[in-house]
Structures are given as C-alpha cells and as structure tokens.
N, C-alpha and C positions, 0 to 999 in steps of 0.2 A: 504494500500500500504506500502511497505517497503521503508525505507529511503535510499537514495543513492545519488551519485553525481548529483547535479542539482535539487534535490528534495527540495521543500519549505515545511516548517512545519507550520500548523495552530494549534496553542495551544488554547485549550478551558479550561479556569480556571473557574469552576462553583461550587458555593455552592448549594448543592442539598440535603437538609435534609429530604425531604418528597417524597412520590411517585409522586406527581404532579410536583415538581421541578426537579426530576430525568427525568420525561417525557420531560420537556423543554430542559434540557441538552442533552438528547439523540436525541431530534428533531434537535438541532443545528448540532450535529455530523452527523446525517443521511442526513441533508441538504447538508453538506459539501461533503458527498459521492455522492449525487444526481448530483453535479456539473459536474461529469465526468472528473474531473481534475486529469489526470494521474500523474502529477508532484507534487501533494499535498499529504503530509502525515498528518493525523489528530491525535493529541494527546489530550486526555481528562484527566485532572488532577484536583483533588480536591484542593482547596486553601491551606489547611493545609499540603498537600504533594508537592505543587509546590514551586519553588524558583527561584532565579536569573539564575541558569543554564538553566532552562526550557525557561525562557524569552529570554535569549541570543541566544538560539538555534532556536527561532521561527522567522518566516517571517511575522506573523500576529497573533493577539490574539483576542479571543472572551471572554469577561468577563461576568459571570452570577452571580447574587446575589438575595437574598431575601431582602425585606424591613424589617429591624429590628429596631423598635423604631424610625422610620423616618430616618434611616441611612442604609448603606450597612451592610452586615453580618459581624460579628466579624471575621469569617474565612477569608473573602476576605480582610478585613483590616489588618489582621495578615500577609497575603501574601504580601501586599504592604509594610508593615513595614519591613519585612525581605528582600524584593527585591529592594526597592526604590534606595538606594545609590549604591548598586553594579551594577545596570543597567542604572543609571541616564545618564551618558555621552556616553553610548554605544548603546542606543536604540532610539535615537531621530528620529522622523519620522516613528516609527513603527506603521503600521496600526492596528487599533483596532475597535471593535464593542462591544456594551453592551446590555444586556437584564436584565430586572428587574421584578421579581415577587412581585408585590406590593399589599398588602391588602388595602392600602389607595390610595394615589396619586403618590407615588414614587419620589416626588420632592426632598426631602432631600437626598434620596439615590442617585439619579442622580447627584445632586450637589456635594456630597461627592466624588463619583468616578471621576467625571469630574475635580474636583480640583486637585486630585492626578495625573491623566493622563496628565493634562495640565502642571503640574510641570515636568513631565517626558518628555514632548514635543512629546507625541504620537499623531498620526493623526487619528481622527475619520473618518470612511468611510461612516457612515450613522447616522441618528438619532437613539437614543436608542429605543429598543423595550420595551415598557412598558405594562406588562400584569397586569392590574389593576382590583381591586375589586374581586368579586366572580369568582371562576374558570369558564373558558369558553373553550370549545374544540378548538376554533380558536387560542388560545395562542400557541398551538403546531405548527400550520401552520405558524404563524409569525416567530417563532424561527427556523423552518426548512428553511424558506426563507432566514433568516439571515445567516445560515450556508452555504447555496448555494451561496449567494452573496459573502461572504468572500472567499470561496474556488475558485470560478470562477474568482474573481478579482485578487487574488494572482496568479492564474495560468496564467491569461492573462497579468500579469504585470501592471495592471491598478493601483494597490497600493501595 
C-alpha cells in the first residue's frame, strides 16, 4: 500500500543474513499483508540501513534478530546505538514485537533487546517469538502470525 494521510506504518527492522532468516523476515511482512489492513503501510529495512527517521515515522515496529554469541546481532545493536537518543523522548509507548532466530535458547538475546526497548519505554504487544534450535518449517508460520497480529492491531487501534 502507498502511504498517505491517515496511513500507519509498520516498520520491520530485521537482521536476515541467511536464506532461512530472510524467510522469517519475509513471513512477518507477508503476515502483515494477510491482515487486510488497508490503513497499514509495511516497510522492511535492514538494521544497518534503518535509523531514527524510520522509527519516528513508524506507528509500530517488529524487530528481528539472530542469536549471536548469546546476544542480538551486531547489526541490530548498531541500529539501536544510532537511534536510541534521537528517538528516546519521542517514541514512548511505541508498540513493538520481537522475533529471534536462536541456535540455542535465545535468553541472552531476548534480555539484551528487552533492556534497550525498556529504556526507550516501548510497549511490547506480545511475547517474543523464539525460533529455537534446528530449523523447523513452523518458524515461518509463527513469524507470519506475528506480522498479522501487528498489522491488525495497529489498524484496529488496539496498540
């Protein structure tokens, strides 16, 4: 959809360095499209390309990351490093959701992201989607549902 007056923007900032992580990112975007939310524009931006202006223009954010050495990806951390202070006082209450592609348990990754978004005072709309362990085809369905939830909730004004 094209952005216009009254359009809300769902920003998807996702680190997707592999074919499988790109499948997860694309599933979130497809799910947002499934919501049938005519008033929602979906923007997918890689963390190294996203910045404060993207966040300031967003009505909601989905964050996607891999688990790297028990933490979020360096690319997502870089996004937060560049965006944190410029958006700090302007995006309080921004609804967000998180998905993690974790080779292990995702605990440190989740804690790292949640520490930052708590400082930003963003509002989680659901529990993080943790895609743990060996690749499973069901991971895509979980991410697609996440995209649908975010777009439908934004469109309905629930968050």
